[in-house]
py3Dmol code that shows the C-alpha trace and the ligand (Angstrom):
import py3Dmol

protein = """\
ATOM      1  CA  MET A   1      13.900 -18.534  -9.764  1.00  0.00           C
ATOM      2  CA  SER A   2      12.793 -16.102 -12.483  1.00  0.00           C
ATOM      3  CA  TYR A   3       9.190 -16.036 -13.689  1.00  0.00           C
ATOM      4  CA  ALA A   4       8.697 -14.917 -17.298  1.00  0.00           C
ATOM      5  CA  LEU A   5       5.571 -12.817 -17.785  1.00  0.00           C
ATOM      6  CA  HIS A   6       5.550 -13.386 -21.536  1.00  0.00           C
ATOM      7  CA  GLY A   7       2.092 -14.569 -22.627  1.00  0.00           C
ATOM      8  CA  LYS A   8       0.858 -14.866 -19.021  1.00  0.00           C
ATOM      9  CA  ARG A   9      -2.592 -13.820 -17.889  1.00  0.00           C
ATOM     10  CA  VAL A  10      -2.093 -11.666 -14.799  1.00  0.00           C
ATOM     11  CA  TRP A  11      -5.044 -10.769 -12.585  1.00  0.00           C
ATOM     12  CA  VAL A  12      -4.607  -7.513 -10.695  1.00  0.00           C
ATOM     13  CA  ALA A  13      -7.063  -7.795  -7.814  1.00  0.00           C
ATOM     14  CA  GLY A  14      -7.950  -4.303  -6.587  1.00  0.00           C
ATOM     15  CA  HIS A  15      -7.277  -2.453  -9.859  1.00  0.00           C
ATOM     16  CA  ARG A  16      -9.513   0.458  -8.802  1.00  0.00           C
ATOM     17  CA  GLY A  17      -7.286   1.215  -5.816  1.00  0.00           C
ATOM     18  CA  MET A  18      -4.152   3.335  -5.807  1.00  0.00           C
ATOM     19  CA  VAL A  19      -1.781   0.341  -5.721  1.00  0.00           C
ATOM     20  CA  GLY A  20      -3.739  -1.855  -8.138  1.00  0.00           C
ATOM     21  CA  GLY A  21      -4.062   1.027 -10.597  1.00  0.00           C
ATOM     22  CA  ALA A  22      -0.318   1.608 -10.514  1.00  0.00           C
ATOM     23  CA  VAL A  23       0.369  -2.114 -11.017  1.00  0.00           C
ATOM     24  CA  VAL A  24      -1.936  -2.136 -14.066  1.00  0.00           C
ATOM     25  CA  ARG A  25      -0.073   0.883 -15.520  1.00  0.00           C
ATOM     26  CA  ARG A  26       3.290  -0.784 -14.921  1.00  0.00           C
ATOM     27  CA  LEU A  27       2.232  -4.214 -16.235  1.00  0.00           C
ATOM     28  CA  ALA A  28       1.049  -2.569 -19.456  1.00  0.00           C
ATOM     29  CA  ARG A  29       4.764  -2.365 -20.343  1.00  0.00           C
ATOM     30  CA  GLU A  30       5.196  -6.139 -19.948  1.00  0.00           C
ATOM     31  CA  PRO A  31       4.356  -8.768 -22.595  1.00  0.00           C
ATOM     32  CA  CYS A  32       1.444 -10.162 -20.578  1.00  0.00           C
ATOM     33  CA  GLU A  33      -2.350  -9.980 -20.627  1.00  0.00           C
ATOM     34  CA  ILE A  34      -3.807  -7.978 -17.731  1.00  0.00           C
ATOM     35  CA  ILE A  35      -7.064  -9.195 -16.209  1.00  0.00           C
ATOM     36  CA  VAL A  36      -9.235  -6.964 -14.018  1.00  0.00           C
ATOM     37  CA  ALA A  37     -12.713  -7.435 -12.570  1.00  0.00           C
ATOM     38  CA  ASP A  38     -14.933  -4.852 -10.912  1.00  0.00           C
ATOM     39  CA  ARG A  39     -16.699  -5.547  -7.610  1.00  0.00           C
ATOM     40  CA  GLY A  40     -19.977  -5.998  -9.490  1.00  0.00           C
ATOM     41  CA  VAL A  41     -18.377  -8.930 -11.334  1.00  0.00           C
ATOM     42  CA  VAL A  42     -16.650 -10.538  -8.356  1.00  0.00           C
ATOM     43  CA  ASP A  43     -16.986  -9.349  -4.760  1.00  0.00           C
ATOM     44  CA  LEU A  44     -13.737 -10.483  -3.151  1.00  0.00           C
ATOM     45  CA  VAL A  45     -15.306 -10.739   0.315  1.00  0.00           C
ATOM     46  CA  ASP A  46     -17.679 -13.420  -1.045  1.00  0.00           C
ATOM     47  CA  GLN A  47     -16.013 -16.840  -0.997  1.00  0.00           C
ATOM     48  CA  ARG A  48     -18.330 -18.490  -3.515  1.00  0.00           C
ATOM     49  CA  ALA A  49     -18.098 -15.566  -5.946  1.00  0.00           C
ATOM     50  CA  VAL A  50     -14.291 -15.645  -5.854  1.00  0.00           C
ATOM     51  CA  ARG A  51     -14.191 -19.433  -6.229  1.00  0.00           C
ATOM     52  CA  ASP A  52     -16.552 -19.400  -9.250  1.00  0.00           C
ATOM     53  CA  TRP A  53     -14.944 -16.420 -10.971  1.00  0.00           C
ATOM     54  CA  MET A  54     -11.466 -17.837 -10.514  1.00  0.00           C
ATOM     55  CA  ALA A  55     -12.517 -21.256 -11.853  1.00  0.00           C
ATOM     56  CA  GLN A  56     -13.899 -19.570 -14.986  1.00  0.00           C
ATOM     57  CA  THR A  57     -11.084 -17.089 -15.490  1.00  0.00           C
ATOM     58  CA  ARG A  58      -8.042 -19.162 -14.495  1.00  0.00           C
ATOM     59  CA  PRO A  59      -5.313 -16.518 -14.432  1.00  0.00           C
ATOM     60  CA  ASP A  60      -1.674 -17.637 -14.505  1.00  0.00           C
ATOM     61  CA  ALA A  61      -0.531 -15.042 -11.975  1.00  0.00           C
ATOM     62  CA  VAL A  62      -2.193 -12.830  -9.375  1.00  0.00           C
ATOM     63  CA  VAL A  63      -1.193  -9.527  -7.795  1.00  0.00           C
ATOM     64  CA  LEU A  64      -3.344  -9.242  -4.675  1.00  0.00           C
ATOM     65  CA  ALA A  65      -3.570  -5.480  -4.206  1.00  0.00           C
ATOM     66  CA  ALA A  66      -7.219  -5.463  -3.117  1.00  0.00           C
ATOM     67  CA  ALA A  67      -7.689  -4.355   0.484  1.00  0.00           C
ATOM     68  CA  ARG A  68      -9.732  -2.180   2.772  1.00  0.00           C
ATOM     69  CA  VAL A  69      -7.266   0.646   3.517  1.00  0.00           C
ATOM     70  CA  GLY A  70      -7.264   4.045   5.165  1.00  0.00           C
ATOM     71  CA  GLY A  71      -5.408   6.471   7.362  1.00  0.00           C
ATOM     72  CA  ILE A  72      -4.985   6.545  11.100  1.00  0.00           C
ATOM     73  CA  ALA A  73      -8.551   7.741  11.840  1.00  0.00           C
ATOM     74  CA  ALA A  74     -10.278   5.243   9.535  1.00  0.00           C
ATOM     75  CA  ASN A  75      -8.269   2.352  11.006  1.00  0.00           C
ATOM     76  CA  ASN A  76      -9.416   3.349  14.470  1.00  0.00           C
ATOM     77  CA  GLN A  77     -13.016   3.948  13.495  1.00  0.00           C
ATOM     78  CA  TYR A  78     -13.754   0.866  11.349  1.00  0.00           C
ATOM     79  CA  PRO A  79     -11.933  -2.054  13.041  1.00  0.00           C
ATOM     80  CA  VAL A  80     -14.407  -4.669  11.771  1.00  0.00           C
ATOM     81  CA  ASP A  81     -14.054  -3.552   8.165  1.00  0.00           C
ATOM     82  CA  PHE A  82     -10.270  -3.461   8.370  1.00  0.00           C
ATOM     83  CA  LEU A  83     -10.016  -6.887  10.024  1.00  0.00           C
ATOM     84  CA  TYR A  84     -12.901  -8.883   8.540  1.00  0.00           C
ATOM     85  CA  ASP A  85     -12.885  -7.586   4.966  1.00  0.00           C
ATOM     86  CA  ASN A  86      -9.148  -7.952   4.630  1.00  0.00           C
ATOM     87  CA  LEU A  87      -9.123 -11.458   6.121  1.00  0.00           C
ATOM     88  CA  MET A  88     -11.886 -12.557   3.754  1.00  0.00           C
ATOM     89  CA  ILE A  89     -10.318 -11.002   0.655  1.00  0.00           C
ATOM     90  CA  GLU A  90      -6.963 -12.655   1.368  1.00  0.00           C
ATOM     91  CA  ALA A  91      -8.354 -16.035   2.324  1.00  0.00           C
ATOM     92  CA  ASN A  92     -10.689 -16.188  -0.676  1.00  0.00           C
ATOM     93  CA  VAL A  93      -8.191 -15.062  -3.284  1.00  0.00           C
ATOM     94  CA  ILE A  94      -5.194 -17.044  -2.006  1.00  0.00           C
ATOM     95  CA  ARG A  95      -7.161 -20.275  -1.556  1.00  0.00           C
ATOM     96  CA  SER A  96      -8.852 -19.973  -4.970  1.00  0.00           C
ATOM     97  CA  ALA A  97      -5.522 -19.154  -6.578  1.00  0.00           C
ATOM     98  CA  HIS A  98      -4.089 -22.411  -5.305  1.00  0.00           C
ATOM     99  CA  ALA A  99      -7.212 -24.401  -6.184  1.00  0.00           C
ATOM    100  CA  ASN A 100      -7.047 -23.114  -9.766  1.00  0.00           C
ATOM    101  CA  GLY A 101      -3.369 -23.678 -10.437  1.00  0.00           C
ATOM    102  CA  VAL A 102      -2.124 -20.091 -10.230  1.00  0.00           C
ATOM    103  CA  GLU A 103       1.642 -20.260 -10.831  1.00  0.00           C
ATOM    104  CA  LYS A 104       2.631 -17.054  -9.051  1.00  0.00           C
ATOM    105  CA  LEU A 105       0.863 -14.878  -6.510  1.00  0.00           C
ATOM    106  CA  LEU A 106       2.128 -11.646  -4.985  1.00  0.00           C
ATOM    107  CA  PHE A 107       0.404 -10.521  -1.788  1.00  0.00           C
ATOM    108  CA  LEU A 108       0.641  -6.947  -0.500  1.00  0.00           C
ATOM    109  CA  GLY A 109       1.310  -6.524   3.204  1.00  0.00           C
ATOM    110  CA  SER A 110       2.016  -3.213   4.929  1.00  0.00           C
ATOM    111  CA  SER A 111       4.744  -1.688   7.081  1.00  0.00           C
ATOM    112  CA  CYS A 112       2.250  -1.582   9.967  1.00  0.00           C
ATOM    113  CA  ILE A 113       2.671  -5.361  10.400  1.00  0.00           C
ATOM    114  CA  TYR A 114       5.780  -4.617  12.471  1.00  0.00           C
ATOM    115  CA  PRO A 115       5.838  -4.045  16.249  1.00  0.00           C
ATOM    116  CA  LYS A 116       5.227  -0.464  17.370  1.00  0.00           C
ATOM    117  CA  PHE A 117       8.687  -0.221  18.933  1.00  0.00           C
ATOM    118  CA  ALA A 118      10.615  -2.336  16.426  1.00  0.00           C
ATOM    119  CA  GLU A 119      14.293  -1.489  16.103  1.00  0.00           C
ATOM    120  CA  GLN A 120      14.801   1.008  13.262  1.00  0.00           C
ATOM    121  CA  PRO A 121      15.313   0.682  10.369  1.00  0.00           C
ATOM    122  CA  ILE A 122      13.019  -2.335  10.504  1.00  0.00           C
ATOM    123  CA  LEU A 123      14.285  -5.611   9.092  1.00  0.00           C
ATOM    124  CA  GLU A 124      11.923  -8.335   7.882  1.00  0.00           C
ATOM    125  CA  ASP A 125      13.031 -10.430  10.892  1.00  0.00           C
ATOM    126  CA  ALA A 126      11.183  -8.055  13.266  1.00  0.00           C
ATOM    127  CA  LEU A 127       7.812  -9.548  12.276  1.00  0.00           C
ATOM    128  CA  LEU A 128       5.912 -10.866  15.332  1.00  0.00           C
ATOM    129  CA  SER A 129       8.654  -9.821  17.749  1.00  0.00           C
ATOM    130  CA  GLY A 130       6.521  -7.409  19.818  1.00  0.00           C
ATOM    131  CA  PRO A 131       3.132  -5.683  20.323  1.00  0.00           C
ATOM    132  CA  LEU A 132       1.532  -3.790  17.427  1.00  0.00           C
ATOM    133  CA  GLU A 133       0.609  -0.100  17.203  1.00  0.00           C
ATOM    134  CA  PRO A 134      -2.968  -0.024  18.628  1.00  0.00           C
ATOM    135  CA  THR A 135      -4.414   2.425  16.044  1.00  0.00           C
ATOM    136  CA  ASN A 136      -3.853  -0.058  13.226  1.00  0.00           C
ATOM    137  CA  GLU A 137      -3.644  -3.473  14.854  1.00  0.00           C
ATOM    138  CA  TRP A 138      -6.848  -4.679  13.143  1.00  0.00           C
ATOM    139  CA  TYR A 139      -5.401  -4.020   9.714  1.00  0.00           C
ATOM    140  CA  ALA A 140      -1.982  -5.313  10.775  1.00  0.00           C
ATOM    141  CA  VAL A 141      -3.359  -8.616  12.089  1.00  0.00           C
ATOM    142  CA  ALA A 142      -5.220  -9.175   8.802  1.00  0.00           C
ATOM    143  CA  LYS A 143      -2.095  -8.388   6.774  1.00  0.00           C
ATOM    144  CA  ILE A 144       0.055 -10.688   8.925  1.00  0.00           C
ATOM    145  CA  ALA A 145      -2.516 -13.457   8.352  1.00  0.00           C
ATOM    146  CA  GLY A 146      -2.243 -12.924   4.576  1.00  0.00           C
ATOM    147  CA  ILE A 147       1.530 -13.215   4.703  1.00  0.00           C
ATOM    148  CA  LYS A 148       1.251 -16.361   6.822  1.00  0.00           C
ATOM    149  CA  LEU A 149      -1.269 -17.893   4.426  1.00  0.00           C
ATOM    150  CA  CYS A 150       1.152 -17.387   1.518  1.00  0.00           C
ATOM    151  CA  GLN A 151       3.930 -18.973   3.574  1.00  0.00           C
ATOM    152  CA  ALA A 152       1.628 -21.859   4.524  1.00  0.00           C
ATOM    153  CA  TYR A 153       0.726 -22.584   0.887  1.00  0.00           C
ATOM    154  CA  ARG A 154       4.418 -22.505   0.008  1.00  0.00           C
ATOM    155  CA  ARG A 155       5.286 -24.887   2.847  1.00  0.00           C
ATOM    156  CA  GLN A 156       2.391 -27.341   2.456  1.00  0.00           C
ATOM    157  CA  TYR A 157       2.004 -27.346  -1.343  1.00  0.00           C
ATOM    158  CA  GLY A 158       5.162 -25.717  -2.744  1.00  0.00           C
ATOM    159  CA  ALA A 159       3.074 -22.840  -4.147  1.00  0.00           C
ATOM    160  CA  ASP A 160       5.081 -19.899  -5.489  1.00  0.00           C
ATOM    161  CA  PHE A 161       3.207 -17.330  -3.394  1.00  0.00           C
ATOM    162  CA  ILE A 162       5.258 -14.327  -2.241  1.00  0.00           C
ATOM    163  CA  SER A 163       4.589 -11.241  -0.114  1.00  0.00           C
ATOM    164  CA  ALA A 164       5.933  -7.708  -0.009  1.00  0.00           C
ATOM    165  CA  GLN A 165       5.172  -4.944   2.483  1.00  0.00           C
ATOM    166  CA  PRO A 166       5.270  -1.393   1.179  1.00  0.00           C
ATOM    167  CA  THR A 167       5.987   1.566   3.391  1.00  0.00           C
ATOM    168  CA  ASN A 168       3.548   4.544   3.498  1.00  0.00           C
ATOM    169  CA  LEU A 169       2.445   5.187  -0.087  1.00  0.00           C
ATOM    170  CA  TYR A 170       1.248   8.187  -2.059  1.00  0.00           C
ATOM    171  CA  GLY A 171       0.603   9.061  -5.679  1.00  0.00           C
ATOM    172  CA  PRO A 172      -2.086   9.119  -8.378  1.00  0.00           C
ATOM    173  CA  GLY A 173      -5.420   7.564  -7.443  1.00  0.00           C
ATOM    174  CA  ASP A 174      -5.133   8.244  -3.702  1.00  0.00           C
ATOM    175  CA  ASN A 175      -8.050   8.927  -1.365  1.00  0.00           C
ATOM    176  CA  TYR A 176      -8.459  12.647  -0.586  1.00  0.00           C
ATOM    177  CA  ASP A 177     -11.312  12.353   1.917  1.00  0.00           C
ATOM    178  CA  LEU A 178     -10.081  14.217   5.004  1.00  0.00           C
ATOM    179  CA  GLU A 179     -11.671  11.769   7.446  1.00  0.00           C
ATOM    180  CA  THR A 180     -10.392   8.515   5.963  1.00  0.00           C
ATOM    181  CA  SER A 181      -7.257   9.380   3.976  1.00  0.00           C
ATOM    182  CA  HIS A 182      -3.593   9.069   4.814  1.00  0.00           C
ATOM    183  CA  VAL A 183      -1.579  12.099   5.811  1.00  0.00           C
ATOM    184  CA  LEU A 184      -0.028  13.022   2.471  1.00  0.00           C
ATOM    185  CA  PRO A 185      -3.190  13.442   0.385  1.00  0.00           C
ATOM    186  CA  ALA A 186      -4.912  15.048   3.393  1.00  0.00           C
ATOM    187  CA  LEU A 187      -2.232  17.716   3.712  1.00  0.00           C
ATOM    188  CA  LEU A 188      -2.113  18.298  -0.062  1.00  0.00           C
ATOM    189  CA  ARG A 189      -5.823  18.963  -0.009  1.00  0.00           C
ATOM    190  CA  LYS A 190      -5.673  21.130   3.114  1.00  0.00           C
ATOM    191  CA  PHE A 191      -2.881  23.324   1.698  1.00  0.00           C
ATOM    192  CA  HIS A 192      -4.594  23.566  -1.684  1.00  0.00           C
ATOM    193  CA  GLU A 193      -7.912  24.602  -0.164  1.00  0.00           C
ATOM    194  CA  ALA A 194      -6.236  27.046   2.242  1.00  0.00           C
ATOM    195  CA  LYS A 195      -4.449  28.648  -0.700  1.00  0.00           C
ATOM    196  CA  LEU A 196      -7.681  28.998  -2.684  1.00  0.00           C
ATOM    197  CA  ALA A 197      -9.517  30.427   0.333  1.00  0.00           C
ATOM    198  CA  GLY A 198      -6.642  32.740   1.295  1.00  0.00           C
ATOM    199  CA  GLU A 199      -6.378  31.110   4.748  1.00  0.00           C
ATOM    200  CA  THR A 200      -3.101  31.660   6.575  1.00  0.00           C
ATOM    201  CA  SER A 201      -3.025  28.423   8.623  1.00  0.00           C
ATOM    202  CA  VAL A 202      -3.363  24.673   8.068  1.00  0.00           C
ATOM    203  CA  THR A 203      -4.269  22.127  10.739  1.00  0.00           C
ATOM    204  CA  VAL A 204      -1.979  19.122  11.094  1.00  0.00           C
ATOM    205  CA  TRP A 205      -3.102  16.193  13.256  1.00  0.00           C
ATOM    206  CA  GLY A 206      -1.014  15.178  16.257  1.00  0.00           C
ATOM    207  CA  SER A 207       2.335  16.664  17.289  1.00  0.00           C
ATOM    208  CA  GLY A 208       4.081  16.718  13.904  1.00  0.00           C
ATOM    209  CA  THR A 209       6.980  14.721  15.390  1.00  0.00           C
ATOM    210  CA  PRO A 210       6.176  11.169  14.125  1.00  0.00           C
ATOM    211  CA  LEU A 211       8.538  10.009  11.414  1.00  0.00           C
ATOM    212  CA  ARG A 212       7.278   8.318   8.274  1.00  0.00           C
ATOM    213  CA  GLU A 213       8.905   6.869   5.184  1.00  0.00           C
ATOM    214  CA  PHE A 214       7.114   7.650   1.914  1.00  0.00           C
ATOM    215  CA  LEU A 215       7.202   5.798  -1.392  1.00  0.00           C
ATOM    216  CA  HIS A 216       5.554   6.872  -4.659  1.00  0.00           C
ATOM    217  CA  VAL A 217       3.067   4.228  -5.772  1.00  0.00           C
ATOM    218  CA  ASP A 218       4.575   4.032  -9.284  1.00  0.00           C
ATOM    219  CA  ASP A 219       7.919   3.160  -7.698  1.00  0.00           C
ATOM    220  CA  LEU A 220       6.150   0.491  -5.655  1.00  0.00           C
ATOM    221  CA  ALA A 221       4.525  -0.927  -8.806  1.00  0.00           C
ATOM    222  CA  ASP A 222       7.917  -1.083 -10.499  1.00  0.00           C
ATOM    223  CA  ALA A 223       9.331  -2.974  -7.507  1.00  0.00           C
ATOM    224  CA  LEU A 224       6.358  -5.354  -7.436  1.00  0.00           C
ATOM    225  CA  VAL A 225       6.719  -6.290 -11.094  1.00  0.00           C
ATOM    226  CA  PHE A 226      10.424  -6.820 -10.447  1.00  0.00           C
ATOM    227  CA  LEU A 227       9.560  -9.161  -7.552  1.00  0.00           C
ATOM    228  CA  LEU A 228       6.956 -10.998  -9.596  1.00  0.00           C
ATOM    229  CA  LYS A 229       9.660 -11.780 -12.128  1.00  0.00           C
ATOM    230  CA  HIS A 230      12.686 -12.296  -9.885  1.00  0.00           C
ATOM    231  CA  TYR A 231      11.662 -13.281  -6.341  1.00  0.00           C
ATOM    232  CA  SER A 232      10.551 -16.641  -4.993  1.00  0.00           C
ATOM    233  CA  ASP A 233      10.897 -17.098  -1.244  1.00  0.00           C
ATOM    234  CA  SER A 234       8.738 -17.343   1.863  1.00  0.00           C
ATOM    235  CA  LEU A 235      10.334 -14.237   3.431  1.00  0.00           C
ATOM    236  CA  PRO A 236       7.984 -11.237   2.949  1.00  0.00           C
ATOM    237  CA  LEU A 237      10.149  -8.411   1.558  1.00  0.00           C
ATOM    238  CA  ASN A 238      10.208  -4.760   2.644  1.00  0.00           C
ATOM    239  CA  VAL A 239       9.638  -2.215  -0.130  1.00  0.00           C
ATOM    240  CA  GLY A 240      10.644   1.251   1.015  1.00  0.00           C
ATOM    241  CA  SER A 241      12.304   4.384  -0.307  1.00  0.00           C
ATOM    242  CA  GLY A 242      14.631   5.057   2.610  1.00  0.00           C
ATOM    243  CA  VAL A 243      13.205   8.603   2.522  1.00  0.00           C
ATOM    244  CA  GLU A 244      12.106   9.454   6.066  1.00  0.00           C
ATOM    245  CA  VAL A 245      10.629  12.773   7.207  1.00  0.00           C
ATOM    246  CA  SER A 246       8.739  14.084  10.220  1.00  0.00           C
ATOM    247  CA  ILE A 247       5.098  14.997   9.692  1.00  0.00           C
ATOM    248  CA  ARG A 248       6.093  18.650  10.263  1.00  0.00           C
ATOM    249  CA  GLU A 249       8.723  18.414   7.506  1.00  0.00           C
ATOM    250  CA  LEU A 250       6.202  16.725   5.251  1.00  0.00           C
ATOM    251  CA  ALA A 251       3.726  19.571   5.806  1.00  0.00           C
ATOM    252  CA  GLU A 252       6.434  22.142   5.032  1.00  0.00           C
ATOM    253  CA  THR A 253       7.394  20.335   1.823  1.00  0.00           C
ATOM    254  CA  ILE A 254       3.755  20.124   0.760  1.00  0.00           C
ATOM    255  CA  GLY A 255       3.354  23.852   1.476  1.00  0.00           C
ATOM    256  CA  ARG A 256       6.263  24.579  -0.866  1.00  0.00           C
ATOM    257  CA  VAL A 257       4.899  22.284  -3.608  1.00  0.00           C
ATOM    258  CA  VAL A 258       1.432  23.855  -3.408  1.00  0.00           C
ATOM    259  CA  GLY A 259       2.963  27.315  -3.149  1.00  0.00           C
ATOM    260  CA  HIS A 260       1.258  28.362   0.077  1.00  0.00           C
ATOM    261  CA  ASP A 261       3.269  29.464   3.102  1.00  0.00           C
ATOM    262  CA  ALA A 262       0.683  28.752   5.833  1.00  0.00           C
ATOM    263  CA  GLU A 263       1.259  28.556   9.584  1.00  0.00           C
ATOM    264  CA  LEU A 264       0.999  24.978  10.911  1.00  0.00           C
ATOM    265  CA  ILE A 265      -1.497  24.414  13.750  1.00  0.00           C
ATOM    266  CA  PHE A 266      -0.939  21.063  15.500  1.00  0.00           C
ATOM    267  CA  ASP A 267      -4.145  19.392  16.724  1.00  0.00           C
ATOM    268  CA  ALA A 268      -3.183  17.435  19.850  1.00  0.00           C
ATOM    269  CA  THR A 269      -6.618  15.806  20.064  1.00  0.00           C
ATOM    270  CA  LYS A 270      -5.672  13.618  17.092  1.00  0.00           C
ATOM    271  CA  PRO A 271      -3.392  10.557  17.491  1.00  0.00           C
ATOM    272  CA  ASP A 272       0.247  10.431  16.453  1.00  0.00           C
ATOM    273  CA  GLY A 273       0.234   6.688  15.913  1.00  0.00           C
ATOM    274  CA  THR A 274       3.538   4.911  15.786  1.00  0.00           C
ATOM    275  CA  PRO A 275       6.494   7.243  16.510  1.00  0.00           C
ATOM    276  CA  ARG A 276       8.704   5.945  13.720  1.00  0.00           C
ATOM    277  CA  LYS A 277       8.302   3.437  10.879  1.00  0.00           C
ATOM    278  CA  LEU A 278      11.377   3.253   8.660  1.00  0.00           C
ATOM    279  CA  MET A 279      11.916  -0.037   6.916  1.00  0.00           C
ATOM    280  CA  ASP A 280      15.233  -1.582   5.995  1.00  0.00           C
ATOM    281  CA  SER A 281      14.868  -2.446   2.310  1.00  0.00           C
ATOM    282  CA  SER A 282      18.412  -3.708   1.826  1.00  0.00           C
ATOM    283  CA  ARG A 283      17.276  -7.234   0.930  1.00  0.00           C
ATOM    284  CA  LEU A 284      15.244  -5.789  -1.969  1.00  0.00           C
ATOM    285  CA  HIS A 285      18.255  -3.729  -3.039  1.00  0.00           C
ATOM    286  CA  GLN A 286      20.494  -6.806  -2.894  1.00  0.00           C
ATOM    287  CA  ILE A 287      18.295  -8.692  -5.350  1.00  0.00           C
ATOM    288  CA  GLY A 288      18.427  -5.757  -7.744  1.00  0.00           C
ATOM    289  CA  TRP A 289      15.710  -3.110  -7.236  1.00  0.00           C
ATOM    290  CA  ASN A 290      16.592   0.348  -5.943  1.00  0.00           C
ATOM    291  CA  ASN A 291      14.781   3.000  -7.865  1.00  0.00           C
ATOM    292  CA  ALA A 292      12.775   5.249  -5.523  1.00  0.00           C
ATOM    293  CA  ARG A 293      12.314   8.874  -6.582  1.00  0.00           C
ATOM    294  CA  ASP A 294      12.859  12.054  -4.595  1.00  0.00           C
ATOM    295  CA  LEU A 295       9.981  12.941  -2.220  1.00  0.00           C
ATOM    296  CA  ALA A 296       9.462  16.578  -3.267  1.00  0.00           C
ATOM    297  CA  GLU A 297       9.491  15.523  -6.930  1.00  0.00           C
ATOM    298  CA  GLY A 298       6.996  12.741  -6.186  1.00  0.00           C
ATOM    299  CA  ILE A 299       4.687  15.112  -4.294  1.00  0.00           C
ATOM    300  CA  ALA A 300       4.821  17.641  -7.146  1.00  0.00           C
ATOM    301  CA  HIS A 301       3.893  14.877  -9.602  1.00  0.00           C
ATOM    302  CA  THR A 302       1.036  13.754  -7.346  1.00  0.00           C
ATOM    303  CA  TYR A 303      -0.284  17.301  -6.903  1.00  0.00           C
ATOM    304  CA  ALA A 304      -0.228  17.913 -10.662  1.00  0.00           C
ATOM    305  CA  ASP A 305      -2.015  14.631 -11.276  1.00  0.00           C
ATOM    306  CA  TRP A 306      -4.685  15.449  -8.686  1.00  0.00           C
ATOM    307  CA  LEU A 307      -5.324  18.857 -10.227  1.00  0.00           C
ATOM    308  CA  ASP A 308      -5.419  17.371 -13.740  1.00  0.00           C
ATOM    309  CA  SER A 309      -7.811  14.603 -12.840  1.00  0.00           C
ATOM    310  CA  GLY A 310     -10.240  17.020 -11.261  1.00  0.00           C
ATOM    311  CA  ARG A 311     -10.203  15.110  -7.998  1.00  0.00           C
ATOM    312  CA  ARG A 312     -10.329  18.267  -5.905  1.00  0.00           C
ATOM    313  CA  GLY A 313     -13.011  17.765  -3.278  1.00  0.00           C
ATOM    314  CA  ALA A 314     -13.572  14.132  -4.241  1.00  0.00           C
ATOM    315  CA  ALA A 315     -14.382  11.719  -1.444  1.00  0.00           C
TER     316      ALA A 315
END
"""
ligand_1 = """\
38
LIG
O -0.967 8.566 7.125
P -1.567 8.296 8.451
O -3.031 8.466 8.550
O -1.243 6.834 8.919
O -0.904 9.299 9.528
P -0.112 6.053 9.764
C 0.471 9.493 9.630
C 0.759 10.593 10.629
O 0.339 11.847 10.076
C 0.040 10.471 11.980
C -0.424 12.566 11.033
O 0.914 10.878 13.004
C -1.122 11.467 11.827
O -1.596 11.959 13.069
N -1.318 13.513 10.368
C -1.192 14.864 10.416
C -2.402 13.226 9.631
N -2.199 15.451 9.768
C -2.969 14.452 9.243
C -4.155 14.450 8.462
O -4.723 15.485 8.099
N -4.643 13.212 8.098
C -4.027 12.057 8.480
N -4.549 10.876 8.073
N -2.932 12.033 9.259
C -1.311 4.070 8.694
C -2.117 2.901 9.177
O -0.732 4.615 9.786
O -0.279 3.700 7.822
C -2.561 2.083 8.052
O -3.184 3.373 9.967
C -1.431 1.760 7.087
O -3.122 0.911 8.519
C -0.674 2.998 6.716
O -0.574 0.826 7.668
C 0.547 2.696 5.858
O 1.199 6.061 9.052
O -0.063 6.504 11.181
"""
view = py3Dmol.view(width=600, height=400)
view.addModel(protein, "pdb")
view.setStyle({"model": 0}, {"cartoon": {"style": "trace"}})
view.addModel(ligand_1, "xyz")
view.setStyle({"model": 1}, {"stick": {}})
view.zoomTo()
view.show()
């Protein structure tokens, strides 16, 4: 079952994104060659471009971390981009991987593939057992299709294509645009800017009551490399931290990390999304990975990285 990375050429699709960047950093510690390609070299939405580039490059393994992603508002606002682009990226890369003899492919799903009211914590078996959360169903349907395509290639051709769905992620390389980002970078930025401006309040979308599980992207990358080496099954695996907080608690933690004790103003005109999304990652733990860091420590690391990289105000 194990896949040795020694001497392998591993293509990280989506290396400019938060997840792909973390996978590149983590793979640098493995005895493999890392392959990356910018969009100008191969546009993953373009079937012919992917087919030609893959035929020339012929990687041994692929980590498919490329995706159109965003927070609750972006998902709602750009349904075509989240559905079409993600379907095309997955279909093109997975099909070309098989056509060009890729030995191992790891596809990234998302915890939003699960039904809105799935029993918590959510086991892998809950997939397709109920209706999706409407704010992100476009993205979820695309991600479910990617998982199914990996399963189909395994069933029809015996391809060693696996999938893993991370919970809500944060860390270096995140998107800090307040309109399109996820909650954690958005609140880091809001607290930071409020502190600089001497403002005494910070606006938090929704009611503050939804519960979310957060995982640092470097922990995810560590788990993904572990799966690449040690997992070979059609069941898409949950990758979570088990660390669940309400959005209010998250905002309070971020306030402490930034060092700004602002009043929280809850904006009820913004959606809450799914009420709770805690994954059961016990299958991952059983096969040997259980290494998620503390949330406050992870946020402090992320904040320091953001300040260092001069990303303040970046879109
Ligand atoms: O992170 P987020 O945008 O995505 O929002 P989801 C999580 C929760 O934080 C929601 C609240 O209840 C938001 O209303 N929130 C509070 C904020 N303040 C803010 C803010 O300033 N910005 C943002 N963005 N949220 C995403 C899916 O859902 O989860 C994606 O839309 C993906 O497709 C991702 O699956 C993992 O957790 O609700």
